[in-house]
C-alpha positions in Angstrom: 78.1 99.8 124.4 80.3 102.9 124.1 81.2 104.3 120.7 84.7 105.7 120.4 87.2 106.2 117.7 89.8 104.4 119.8 87.4 101.9 121.5 87.8 103.7 124.8 85.2 105.3 127.2 84.9 108.6 125.4 81.7 110.6 126.0 80.6 111.0 122.4 80.3 108.7 119.4 82.9 108.6 116.7 80.8 109.1 113.6 81.1 109.5 109.9 78.1 111.1 108.3 77.2 109.7 104.9 74.7 110.3 102.1 72.7 107.4 100.7 72.8 108.2 97.0 71.2 105.8 94.5 71.5 103.1 97.2 75.2 103.6 97.9 76.9 104.8 101.1 79.0 107.8 100.2 80.9 110.0 102.6 83.4 112.9 102.4 87.0 112.4 103.3 90.3 114.3 102.8 93.8 113.4 101.7 95.8 113.6 104.9 98.8 115.4 103.4 97.0 118.0 101.4 93.4 118.3 102.6 92.1 117.5 99.1 88.4 116.5 99.4 87.3 113.1 98.2 83.9 111.4 97.8 84.4 107.8 98.9 82.0 104.9 98.6 81.9 102.3 101.5 82.2 98.8 99.8 82.4 95.9 102.3 82.4 93.6 99.3 85.7 95.0 97.9 88.8 93.1 98.8 90.9 96.3 98.9 90.4 100.1 99.0 91.1 101.8 95.7 91.3 105.3 94.2 89.8 106.1 90.9 92.2 106.6 88.0 90.6 110.0 87.4 91.3 111.1 90.9 94.8 109.6 90.9 95.6 111.8 87.9 94.0 114.8 89.6 96.2 114.2 92.7 99.2 113.6 90.4 99.8 110.2 91.9 102.4 108.1 90.1 101.0 104.8 88.8 103.1 101.7 89.3 102.8 98.1 88.2 99.4 96.7 87.2 97.5 93.9 89.0 94.5 92.0 87.8 91.3 92.4 89.8 87.8 91.0 89.3 84.4 92.4 89.7 81.1 90.6 89.1 81.5 89.1 85.6 84.4 91.3 84.7 88.2 91.6 84.9 90.2 94.9 85.1 93.6 96.2 85.9 94.5 98.1 89.0 97.7 100.0 89.4 99.9 100.1 92.5 100.5 103.5 93.9 102.2 104.9 96.9 99.5 104.5 99.6 97.3 107.5 99.8 96.4 108.3 103.4 92.9 109.7 104.0 90.8 110.7 107.0 87.1 111.3 107.5 86.9 114.0 110.1 89.3 112.9 112.8 89.0 109.2 111.9 91.9 107.7 109.9 90.8 105.4 107.1 92.7 102.6 105.5 95.6 103.8 103.3 94.6 103.3 99.6 97.3 101.3 97.7 95.6 100.9 94.3 94.1 102.9 91.5 91.5 101.6 89.1 89.1 102.8 86.4 85.8 103.4 88.3 84.0 105.0 85.3 81.3 102.4 85.5 80.3 103.9 88.9 79.3 107.1 87.0 76.5 105.1 85.3 75.2 103.9 88.7 75.7 106.8 91.1 74.7 110.4 90.5 77.6 111.7 92.6 81.2 111.4 91.4 83.1 108.6 93.2 86.8 109.2 93.9 87.4 105.8 95.4 86.2 102.8 97.3 86.9 102.0 101.0 86.8 98.3 101.1 86.7 95.5 103.7 89.9 96.7 105.3 87.8 99.5 107.0 86.0 96.8 109.0 88.9 94.5 109.9 89.4 94.4 113.7 86.6 96.9 114.3 83.0 97.1 115.3 81.3 99.3 112.7 77.6 100.3 112.9 75.9 101.4 109.7 72.8 103.5 110.7 71.0 103.9 107.4 68.1 105.8 109.0 70.3 108.5 110.4 73.0 108.3 107.7 75.8 107.6 110.2 78.8 105.2 110.4 79.7 104.7 114.0 82.9 103.0 115.4 82.2 101.0 118.6 84.0 99.4 121.5 84.5 95.7 121.5 81.5 94.9 123.8 78.4 94.5 121.7 76.4 92.6 124.3 73.9 95.4 124.7 73.2 95.7 121.0 69.8 94.4 120.2 68.8 92.6 117.0 69.2 89.4 115.0 72.8 88.0 115.3 74.2 86.3 112.3 77.5 84.4 112.4 80.2 85.5 110.0 82.5 83.5 107.8 85.5 85.1 106.1 85.5 83.8 102.5 87.8 85.1 99.9 88.9 87.8 102.4 85.3 89.1 102.6 82.6 88.8 105.3 79.8 86.4 104.5 76.6 85.7 106.4 74.1 82.9 106.1 71.2 83.7 103.9 68.2 81.5 102.9 65.7 82.0 100.2 62.2 80.5 99.9 62.7 78.2 103.0 66.0 76.8 101.6 69.0 76.0 103.8 71.1 79.1 104.5 74.2 79.6 102.3 77.2 81.9 102.8 76.5 85.1 101.1 78.8 88.2 100.7 77.9 91.2 102.9 78.2 93.9 100.2 77.6 97.5 101.0 79.0 98.3 97.5 75.9 96.7 96.0 72.8 98.9 95.8 70.5 96.0 95.0 68.8 93.8 97.6 70.1 90.4 96.7 72.0 88.6 94.0 71.6 84.8 94.2 73.4 82.0 92.5 71.4 79.1 91.1 74.3 77.1 89.5 73.9 75.8 86.0 76.4 73.1 85.2 77.4 74.6 81.9 78.2 78.0 83.6 80.4 76.7 86.4 83.9 78.2 86.6 86.4 79.4 89.0 87.1 83.1 89.5 90.2 84.2 91.3 92.0 87.4 92.4 91.2 90.5 94.4 87.6 91.4 94.1 86.6 95.0 93.3 83.7 96.2 91.2 80.0 96.9 90.6 77.1 94.8 89.4 76.2 96.5 86.1 74.5 93.7 84.2 72.1 91.8 86.4 70.6 88.6 85.2 67.0 87.4 85.5 65.1 88.8 88.5 62.4 87.3 90.7 60.7 88.0 94.0 61.9 85.8 96.9 61.3 85.4 100.6 64.7 85.9 102.2 65.7 84.5 105.6 68.3 86.2 107.8 68.4 84.2 110.9 64.9 84.4 112.4 64.2 87.4 110.3 62.1 86.8 107.2 61.5 89.4 104.5 58.9 88.8 101.8 58.9 89.9 98.1 62.6 90.8 97.9 63.7 91.6 94.3 66.5 89.1 93.6 68.8 88.9 90.6 69.6 85.3 89.6 72.9 84.1 88.3 73.8 80.8 86.8 77.4 80.6 88.1 79.2 81.7 91.3 80.0 85.4 91.4 82.9 84.5 93.7 84.1 81.0 94.6 82.3 79.4 97.5 79.7 82.2 97.9 76.0 82.1 97.2 75.6 85.7 96.1 75.6 89.3 97.3 73.5 90.8 100.1 73.3 94.5 99.3 72.0 97.8 100.6 68.6 97.3 99.1 67.9 94.8 101.9 70.5 95.8 104.5 69.0 99.4 104.6 65.9 98.0 106.3 68.0 97.5 109.4 70.7 99.2 111.5 73.6 96.9 110.7 76.4 96.3 113.2 79.5 94.6 111.7 81.4 93.0 114.6 84.6 91.7 113.1 86.3 90.8 116.4 83.4 88.5 117.5 82.7 87.3 113.9 79.1 88.4 113.8 76.7 90.8 112.2 73.8 92.2 114.2 70.7 93.3 112.3 68.9 95.8 114.6 65.6 97.6 114.2 65.9 100.7 112.0 64.7 103.7 114.0 63.2 106.0 111.4 
């Protein structure tokens, strides 16, 4: 497999270095028009890329109409803005069309977060997250030579979901969420807590429920004693929970959107 910003046969990989702060993937980018630096968090569980309101004000971005968005157990308002175009090195990132209050990220991450790059970064691409070497790599479409456990992907609520089983249960579709620094959030529905949640999903888990240790199955891979937060109602309709960096970081993760698969490779540390 050849890594390339354009998917061609370039000699070197197209990479974005990142830091792994407090279990979050954070990388430096710049506003294309001004060169203003930004700290962005890669959040595959977010339905849209967003700028923080604090940063929008710093950049003097005009706020437009508000739109309701949802996080885990919360609702918020995002404001439409003229799309802010950003780059990481020479790699263009998705234009950012919304601004939202991300102050809750300050309680979870020791670095200031200027925005989230959501699932639109992955669409149509092959993206490898190398946690061990702190690199995001863009790949060509041929992932046949990539070794590891291959999980099928289902796009649910606009987000990539993979099958996850716990304690020998049948696998259920679970959100692949690089914006979650925990290992696993798992839904054990309680009838009195059922309810539908709709809208664009953006947010952080700030109030986890009961926790327990579970054996988690990812295809033929089995991981014991995974700290799991339990929830009594679906976090997002039709999804079993969130698979976060606490577990994903044990692997080199290749997200292959064109071929609807995620490859969990051995982490070379």
